[in-house]
Structures are given as structure tokens and as C-alpha cells.
C-alpha positions in Angstrom: -15.2 -5.7 -25.1 -13.8 -8.8 -26.5 -10.0 -10.1 -27.1 -8.4 -9.8 -30.2 -8.6 -13.4 -31.0 -12.4 -13.0 -31.6 -11.9 -10.6 -34.3 -12.3 -11.6 -37.9 -10.0 -11.3 -40.7 -9.9 -7.9 -42.4 -11.7 -6.2 -39.2 -10.8 -2.8 -37.9 -11.0 -2.4 -34.1 -9.8 0.0 -31.4 -7.9 -1.2 -28.5 -10.0 -0.5 -25.0 -7.4 -2.5 -22.8 -4.2 -4.0 -22.2 -4.2 -6.8 -19.9 -1.4 -9.0 -18.3 1.6 -8.6 -16.0 3.7 -5.3 -16.3 6.1 -6.8 -18.4 3.9 -7.7 -21.1 2.0 -4.8 -20.7 5.2 -2.5 -21.9 6.7 -4.9 -24.5 3.0 -4.4 -26.4 3.4 -0.9 -26.0 6.6 -1.0 -27.4 5.5 -2.6 -30.4 2.4 0.0 -30.5 -0.3 -1.9 -28.9 -1.8 0.9 -26.6 -5.2 2.0 -25.9 -7.0 4.0 -28.7 -5.0 2.5 -31.1 -6.6 1.1 -34.4 -5.5 -2.8 -34.9 -6.8 -4.6 -37.8 -6.5 -8.4 -38.5 -4.6 -9.4 -41.7 -4.6 -13.1 -41.2 -4.9 -15.9 -38.4 -3.4 -19.1 -38.6 -3.6 -21.8 -35.9 -4.4 -18.6 -33.5 -1.6 -16.8 -34.2 -2.3 -13.4 -35.8 -0.7 -10.6 -37.9 -2.2 -7.4 -37.4 -1.8 -3.9 -38.6 -1.2 -1.5 -36.2 0.5 2.1 -36.8 0.9 1.2 -40.2 3.4 -1.6 -39.0 2.6 -5.1 -39.7 3.1 -7.5 -36.7 2.5 -11.1 -35.8 1.7 -12.0 -32.1 1.2 -15.2 -30.6 -2.7 -16.5 -29.3 -1.6 -15.8 -25.4 -0.3 -12.3 -26.4 -3.5 -11.5 -28.5 -5.8 -12.6 -25.6 -4.4 -10.0 -23.5 -5.2 -7.5 -26.1 -9.1 -6.1 -25.7 -10.8 -4.4 -28.2 
């Protein structure tokens, strides 16, 4: 397992675990970041990422990306 920040652009990975407190987990789950979902990194700029998850493009900052384990 590794954090989403370690995934290269264009790679598709399966989400294994969501870390952080309950509020953070709920926020990410509402965006579609759930265990078993496929996430693809579209681009990375200064640690911030744009990812495809469940047919949506979502921008996440580096702190949030570190809590998403793939």
C-alpha cells in the first residue's frame, strides 16, 4: 500500500484504505473516494492532484491525497 501522492500520472489504482479522522473520511467518501473504487491520476501540480474517480474529475490537495491509500 502507498499514498495516492506516490502514483504516477496516467496510472489507475484501486483505493485500499482512507485515513484521517471521521470528518475527513466522510468528506472523501462523499466525493467518491471509497474502498475498492478505481482512481486515475490525471495531473500533478506542486503536490496537488487532479484525479478521475467514478467518472468525475476531482482536485485534491497534497494533504488529502496522502490520506488515500492505494
